[in-house]
C-alpha positions in Angstrom: -45.7 -39.3 12.5 -45.0 -35.5 12.7 -45.0 -33.8 9.3 -41.6 -32.7 7.9 -40.4 -29.1 7.8 -39.8 -27.3 4.6 -36.4 -25.5 4.3 -35.8 -22.2 5.9 -32.7 -20.0 5.1 -31.1 -18.9 8.4 -28.1 -17.1 6.9 -28.3 -15.5 3.4 -25.3 -15.4 1.0 -23.6 -12.0 1.2 -22.7 -9.6 -1.6 -19.0 -9.0 -1.8 -16.3 -7.1 -3.7 -13.7 -9.6 -5.0 -10.2 -8.7 -6.3 -9.7 -9.2 -10.0 -8.4 -12.7 -10.8 -9.6 -14.0 -7.4 -12.4 -16.5 -6.6 -15.6 -15.6 -4.7 -16.8 -17.9 -2.0 -20.6 -17.7 -1.2 -22.3 -19.6 1.6 -25.8 -20.3 2.8 -27.2 -21.8 6.0 -30.6 -23.5 6.1 -32.7 -25.6 8.4 -35.4 -28.1 7.6 -36.0 -31.8 7.5 -33.1 -33.6 5.8 -31.8 -34.4 3.4 -31.4 -30.8 2.0 -30.2 -30.3 -1.5 -28.8 -27.1 -3.0 -28.5 -25.6 -6.4 -26.7 -22.3 -7.1 -27.5 -20.0 -10.0 -25.5 -17.3 -11.7 -27.6 -14.6 -13.4 -30.5 -17.0 -13.4 -28.6 -20.0 -14.9 -27.8 -23.1 -12.9 -24.1 -23.4 -12.1 -23.0 -27.0 -13.0 -21.9 -29.0 -10.0 -22.8 -26.2 -7.5 -24.9 -28.4 -5.2 -23.6 -27.8 -1.7 -24.1 -25.1 0.9 -21.1 -23.2 -0.4 -20.0 -22.1 -3.8 -16.4 -21.2 -4.8 -16.3 -19.6 -8.2 -13.5 -19.7 -10.8 -11.1 -16.7 -10.9 -13.3 -13.7 -11.7 -12.7 -11.2 -14.5 -14.0 -7.7 -15.2 -16.8 -9.2 -17.2 -18.1 -11.0 -14.1 -18.6 -7.7 -12.2 -22.2 -7.3 -11.0 -23.0 -11.0 -11.5 -25.9 -12.1 -9.3 -26.0 -15.4 -7.4 -28.8 -17.2 -5.7 -29.2 -20.6 -4.2 -32.3 -22.8 -3.9 -32.6 -25.2 -1.0 -34.9 -28.1 -1.5 -36.2 -31.1 0.5 -39.2 -33.4 0.3 -41.5 -30.8 1.8 -40.7 -27.8 -0.3 -38.0 -25.4 -1.4 -36.8 -21.8 -0.7 -34.6 -19.5 -2.8 -32.1 -17.1 -1.2 -31.7 -13.4 -1.6 -29.5 -12.2 -4.4 -25.8 -11.9 -3.7 -24.0 -9.5 -6.1 -20.3 -9.9 -6.8 -18.4 -6.8 -7.7 -14.9 -7.0 -9.1 -12.3 -4.7 -7.5 -8.6 -4.1 -8.2 -6.1 -6.8 -7.7 -4.9 -7.0 -4.1 -1.2 -7.4 -3.4 -0.2 -10.6 -1.8 -0.6 -10.4 2.0 3.1 -10.4 2.7 4.3 -8.3 -0.2 5.8 -5.4 1.7 6.6 -3.5 -1.5 3.0 -2.2 -1.5 3.0 -0.5 2.0 0.6 -3.0 3.5 -2.4 -1.5 1.7 -4.0 -4.9 1.6 -4.0 -5.0 5.4 -5.1 -1.4 5.9 -8.8 -2.0 6.8 -7.7 -4.1 9.8 -5.0 -1.8 11.1 -5.2 0.3 14.2 -3.1 3.4 14.7 -0.8 3.3 17.8 1.0 6.7 18.0 3.2 9.1 16.1 6.8 9.7 17.0 10.0 11.2 15.5 13.4 10.1 14.4 16.1 12.6 15.1 19.5 13.2 13.6 22.1 15.6 15.2 25.4 16.4 13.6 27.8 16.4 15.3 26.0 14.2 17.8 23.8 11.2 17.8 21.8 9.4 15.1 18.6 7.9 16.4 17.0 4.6 15.5 13.8 2.8 16.6 12.5 -0.7 16.0 8.9 -1.6 16.7 8.4 -5.3 17.1 5.2 -6.9 15.9 4.0 -3.6 14.3 3.5 -2.1 10.9 4.9 1.3 10.2 4.2 4.2 8.0 6.7 5.7 5.7 8.9 8.5 7.1 8.1 12.2 6.4 10.2 13.4 3.4 10.7 16.6 1.6 12.1 20.0 2.7 12.5 18.6 6.1 12.3 20.0 9.6 16.1 20.7 9.7 17.9 23.5 11.4 21.4 24.6 12.3 22.5 26.5 15.4 25.6 26.6 17.5 27.4 24.3 15.1 24.7 21.7 15.5 22.6 20.4 12.6 19.3 18.7 13.6 16.6 17.0 11.5 13.4 15.3 12.6 11.3 12.8 10.6 7.7 12.0 11.6 6.4 8.5 11.4 3.4 6.5 12.6 3.0 2.9 13.9 0.1 0.5 13.5 -0.9 -2.6 15.4 -0.8 -5.7 13.1 -4.3 -7.3 12.6 -5.3 -10.2 14.7 -4.2 -13.4 13.1 -1.4 -11.8 11.1 2.0 -12.8 12.3 3.7 -9.6 13.3 6.1 -7.5 11.2 8.9 -5.4 12.5 9.3 -1.8 11.6 12.7 0.0 11.8 13.7 3.6 11.4 17.3 4.9 11.1 19.0 8.2 10.7 22.6 8.4 9.8 25.2 10.6 8.1 25.3 10.6 4.3 28.7 8.9 3.9 27.1 5.8 5.4 24.2 5.6 2.9 25.6 2.8 0.8 26.8 0.6 3.7 23.6 1.1 5.6 21.4 0.1 2.6 23.7 -2.9 1.8 23.0 -4.2 5.3 19.3 -4.3 4.9 18.3 -8.0 5.0 16.7 -10.0 2.3 13.5 -10.4 4.4 13.2 -6.6 4.5 12.0 -3.8 2.3 13.1 -0.1 2.4 9.8 1.8 2.4 11.1 5.4 2.4 14.3 7.3 2.1 15.1 11.0 2.7 18.5 12.6 2.0 19.1 16.1 3.4 21.9 18.1 1.8 20.8 21.6 2.7 23.1 24.7 3.3 24.9 24.4 6.6 24.7 20.6 6.7 28.4 20.0 6.9 28.2 16.3 6.4 24.6 15.7 5.3 22.1 13.4 6.9 19.6 10.9 5.8 16.8 8.7 7.2 15.0 5.6 6.0 12.3 3.2 7.1 12.4 -0.6 6.7 9.7 -3.2 7.0 10.8 -6.7 8.0 8.9 -10.0 7.7 10.2 -12.2 10.6 8.5 -15.3 9.1 10.9 -15.6 6.2 14.7 -15.5 5.9 14.9 -14.2 2.4 12.9 -13.4 -0.7 13.3 -9.6 -1.4 16.1 -8.5 -3.7 17.1 -4.9 -3.6 18.0 -3.0 -6.7 19.4 0.6 -6.7 19.7 3.1 -9.5 20.6 6.8 -9.8 18.6 8.7 -12.4 17.8 12.2 -13.6 14.5 13.8 -14.3 14.9 12.8 -17.9 15.7 9.1 -17.3 13.4 8.6 -14.3 10.2 7.4 -16.1 11.9 5.0 -18.5 14.0 3.5 -15.7 11.1 2.9 -13.3 8.9 1.5 -16.2 11.7 -0.9 -17.2 12.0 -2.2 -13.7 8.2 -2.7 -13.4 8.1 -4.7 -16.6 10.5 -7.1 -14.9 8.4 -7.4 -11.8 10.6 -4.9 -9.8 8.8 -2.3 -7.7 10.3 1.1 -6.7 9.6 1.6 -3.0 11.7 4.7 -2.1 13.3 7.7 -3.8 15.3 10.8 -2.8 17.3 13.5 -4.5 21.0 13.1 -3.8 23.9 15.6 -3.3 24.9 15.3 -6.9 21.4 16.4 -8.1 20.5 12.9 -9.2 17.6 10.9 -7.8 18.4 7.7 -5.9 15.9 4.9 -6.4 15.5 1.8 -4.3 13.4 -1.1 -5.8 12.7 -4.7 -5.1 11.9 -8.0 -6.7 10.2 -10.7 -4.6 10.6 -14.4 -4.9 6.9 -14.8 -3.9 5.8 -12.9 -7.0 7.5 -14.6 -9.9 6.2 -13.8 -13.4 4.0 -10.8 -12.6 4.7 -7.7 -14.7 3.7 -4.3 -13.5 2.9 -0.9 -15.0 4.5 2.0 -13.3 4.0 5.7 -13.7 6.1 8.5 -12.3 5.0 12.1 -11.6 7.2 15.1 -10.8 5.1 17.8 -9.1 5.1 20.7 -6.7 4.2 20.2 -3.0 0.8 21.8 -3.4 -0.2 19.5 -6.3 1.1 16.3 -4.6 -2.3 15.2 -3.3 -4.3 15.8 -6.5 -1.6 14.1 -8.5 -1.6 11.0 -6.2 -5.4 10.9 -6.4 -5.2 10.9 -10.2 -2.8 7.9 -10.1 -5.1 6.0 -7.7 -8.1 6.6 -10.0 -6.1 5.0 -12.8 -5.5 1.9 -10.6 -2.1 2.7 -9.2 -0.9 2.0 -5.6 1.5 4.7 -4.5 4.7 2.7 -3.8 7.2 5.6 -3.4 7.1 9.3 -2.4 10.3 11.2 -2.4 12.1 14.4 -3.4 13.2 15.2 -7.0 14.9 18.5 -6.1 14.4 21.3 -3.5 11.0 22.3 -4.8 9.6 19.2 -6.6 8.2 15.9 -5.2 8.3 12.6 -6.9 5.5 10.0 -6.9 5.8 6.4 -8.1 2.5 4.5 -8.8 2.6 0.8 -9.5 -0.1 -1.6 -10.6 -0.4 -5.1 -12.1 -0.1 -4.8 -15.9 -3.5 -4.0 -17.4 -5.3 -3.4 -14.2 -7.3 -0.2 -14.6 -9.8 -0.5 -11.7 -9.7 2.6 -9.4 -8.2 2.5 -5.9 -9.1 4.6 -2.9 -6.8 7.4 -1.8 -7.2 10.2 0.6 -5.0 13.2 1.2 -4.9 15.9 3.8 -2.8 18.9 4.9 -2.9 21.3 2.0 -3.2 25.0 2.5 -6.8 26.0 1.8 -8.3 22.5 2.2 -8.0 19.2 0.5 -9.1 15.7 1.1 -9.0 13.9 4.5 -7.6 10.5 5.4 -10.2 7.9 6.6 -10.4 4.7 8.5 -9.4 1.6 6.6 -6.3 3.2 5.0 -2.6 3.3 5.8 -0.2 6.1 5.4 1.8 5.6 2.2 3.3 9.1 2.2 4.3 11.9 4.6 5.6 15.1 3.1 6.8 18.3 4.6 7.8 21.3 2.4 7.0 24.8 1.3 7.6 25.0 -2.5 10.2 27.8 -1.8 11.3 28.2 -5.4 7.9 28.3 -7.0 5.8 29.9 -4.2 8.2 31.9 -1.9 5.3 33.1 0.2 3.6 29.7 0.8 3.8 28.6 4.4 5.2 25.2 5.2 2.7 22.5 4.7 2.5 18.9 6.0 0.9 16.5 3.6 -0.4 13.0 4.3 -1.3 10.4 1.7 -3.4 7.4 2.8 -4.4 4.4 0.7 
């Protein structure tokens, strides 16, 4: 009779970064004369009941970060122990279909398609585009690319589209420009399976009627679930209003200064996210400080959920995170005069900004700023 073969590991368990409050799944593959038995260890201690080729942990907490796992495979002819797999705890990931967070959880699998513009002309035509089965960036906001000549006012808003990852049922991304008197009726018509991801109102000199543009993400797999809330605030009431919404599970996704010098906020609750409370932080800043301020929020664990205007020379950032989550998040920015960070693969555009800080830095050339997370 031929001798039996001792176990040989053919696929080692892999180290991984796991979102806070999520389970890790580790697997091993081995050959050898059966039957094979398995015993997993965590930091050198046997895990009770972990006696198969895969291990699914309980929900992991910060204290579990850097825990080390091995598995020993045994049969009648010997045993072999795997390499160490280290589990690192990362920030909580938004639910896959939670569009309030700009699809940051899908970002590593997205591929850019192309950039395009939405145009508004008054008097004239308002443009709109819908991209089926695609994920969209926010619109460019700020001191916009608007001009007036021959009694024609024209504004343009830059955007970018991304192919949805393989295996993810497609989203639809829509972009609309319209005259300001239609703002309330347009937003009221946004469906309950959709989320407004950016809003930009233009009330500059010479804009006889005023124009605005907005972007909407739609989940075609559901018919409802997202509940829009709107509020008008001032600089003084902004922070308390946004924080109060977050404490009730409501996330601000778009903001823009309005013609009455207030700030219009658009926010959403989601039926798929009952019971979660959030922390939210707002920042009013100049154009040139937008990137560093967004980076500071990310380092504190915030996802940038809204980028908008506060007045002609200030920008508004809203960062949102699950209550108590302090783990840093990645963010890159680009486009500042004199340098700055750069966006990288594996991130999605969460903010486009165009402006020139005219009131604070009258000699500063116009800048285009991109935030990616």
